[in-house]
C-alpha positions, 0 to 999 in steps of 0.5 A, a space after each residue: 920416896 925411900 927405897 925398898 927394904 930388902 931385909 924385909 922382902 923375905 918376911 913378906 913372902 913368909 907372911 904370905 905363905 903363913 896366910 896360905 897355910 892357915 887356910 889349908 885344912 886336912 880332908 877331915 877338917 883338922 888343923 895342920 901341925 908343925 913339929 919343932 924343937 920337940 913341940 907341936 905348933 898348930 898352923 892356926 897359931 900363926 893366924 893371919 900371918 900378921 900381914 897388917 903389922 908388916 904393912 904398917 912397918 913398911 908404909 912407915 918406912 916409905 911415907 912417915 917423913 912425908 907426913 910427920 911435919 904436915 898433911 899437905 894436899 900434894 902428899 895426901 893426893 900422891 899417897 892416895 893414888 899410889 895406895 888405891 892403884 895398889 889394891 883396887 884394880 885387881 880387886 875389881 877384876 877378881 870381883 867381876 870374875 867371881 860374878 861371872 863364875 857365880 852366873 855360870 854356876 847358876 846357869 849350869 844348875 850348880 848351887 854355890 855353897 854360899 851365896 850370901 856375898 852376891 846380894 845387891 848390898 854385898 856387891 855394892 859394899 864390895 865394889 866400894 871396898 868397905 864390906 868388912 867395915 859393915 861385916 858383909 861378905 863380898 863376892 870376892 870373900 878374900 877381899 876382907 883383908 884389903 877392905 881393912 887395909 883401905 881403912 888403914 891407908 885412910 888413917 895412916 897419914 893422920 896417925 903419923 902426924 899425931 904420933 910424932 907429937 906424942 912422947 917417945 914411949 908411945 910405941 911401947 904403949 901402942 904395942 901393949 894396947 894392941 896386945 890387949 885388943 888382940 885378946 878381945 873377942 870380936 865378930 869382925 876383923 876390923 878392930 884387930 886389923 887396925 890394931 895390928 897395923 898400928 903396932 907395925 907403925 909403932 915398931 918402926 917408930 921405936 926402931 928409928 929412935 936408935 941411930 948408928 950401926 945398930 939401926 937395922 938389928 934394932 929394927 928387927 927386934 922391934 918388928 919381932 916384938 909383937 909376935 913374941 908378945 902374942 906367943 908368950 901371952 898365948 894369943 893366937 893372932 888377930 883374926 875373927 873366925 868365920 863360920 
């Protein structure tokens, strides 16, 4: 397994902060704004913080070589265990805590604002971590992102295996197609989240086509490219607004 990417560790922190800022609202319900270089940018512009792009980029760095030549049962098993261990234990604990909080609220006579995530169907799909695939809100509503991430994990080995057999220009096509998908209206985050993840994989694949001392600077350029495309094309990000 390859080493971590110190140059991108800070980006992961920034992306997490953008997710936090995106969910912050003023008391009157308006968006927070940032003034920079004489212009005002809405926090909503940054959307989900493009976490899935970063995920696709980093997973490609760590695992792409393992799956580029073959899809062996040993590699698939090791990858599955590592990724499942990464996301599911905390998801399970937070789901239980949300159920306990919901039960306590009902016990003391407090009606939750939204109880749709506590139906038997929502609970089962949430525990299976497939709730976002079916457009269902789970007891832990914030787990929608790792529900999509699970789908990305399932597709990732096959994506890498297939992509290494495509023409060298496939990353450019993937980024263009991903941008087109980002512009589509959607009632679910799944399509956008998967497209975002593929764009991250494509960005890494494009950067690896360059050798020598310019490798890391070029990696940064290709990683930033999807964000530049979003900004220039006035696309506000991969996310479906929830009501």
